[in-house]
N, C-alpha and C positions, 0 to 999 in steps of 0.2 A: 918714137915708135920703135919697138924691138925689131931686130933684123930677122928676115925670113930666109929659109933655105931656098936656093935657086929652084924655081919651078913650083914652089909651094903656092897653093891657091888659098886665098883668104876671102871668105864671104863678107861683103860689105853692102849694107842697104843703101847708102848714099855716098856721094863723093867720087865715085868712079864711073865715068861714062861707059856704058855697055851697049852693044848693038842688040836688036831684038833676037838675032840668032844666038848670041851669047847667053842671053837671058833664058831662052828656050832650052839651050844645052844644059844650063845649070838646073833648071826645073826638071828636065829629064833625068839628070844624074841624081838629083835628090829623090825623085820618084823611084828610081831603080834601087837606090840605097835603102829607102824606106821599105820597099817591097821585100828586099833580101832580109832586112831586120825582122819584118813581120813573119816571113817564112821560118826564120831561125827560132823565133819565139813560139810559133805554132808547133814546131818540131820538139822543142825542149819541154813544152808543157802538155804534150799529148798524153792524156791519162792512160790510154792502152799501152803506149810505149813505156811509160814510167812503171806501170804495173808489171809488165813483162820483165823489165830490168830488175825490179825489186825481187821478183820471183826467182829469177835466175841467180841473183846474188845470194839469196837465202838457200837455195838448193846447193849452190857451190859451197857455202859455209858448212851446211849440214853434212856434206860429203867429205869435209876435211877432218883431220884428227881432232882439232878442238871442237868441232861441230858434233862429231861422234861422241866425244866425252860429255858434251852438254846433254845430248839425247840420253845417254846412260845415266847421268846424274838426275835428270828429270824423272826418268823411269824409276830409279831407286827411291827417290823422294816420294813419288806417288805410291809405290808399293809400301813404303814405311807408313805413310799416312793412312792408307786403307787398312793395313794390318792393325795399326793402333786403334782405329775406330771399331774394328771387329772385336778386338780384345776387350775394349771398354764396354761394348754392347753386351758381350757374353758375361762380364763381371757384374754388371748392373742388373 
């Protein structure tokens, strides 16, 4: 059996006699750990929070120099496409 760090606790289903109090403590610790894990998962997957974070990241990017350049490029492309369609419509 591999050596364990001093004070490390290893869960074992059989082979180690435990008192009812120890078993209850282990159950309580597992319940608390599971509750904390579920709370963390609920926080991480909250759609409202994820939406707000994504919105803030997009706004931050669009306020940066590369974001402003992207907005200008999209505007220029849209103006080009619209002008080209108008010119083609007038020629036909």
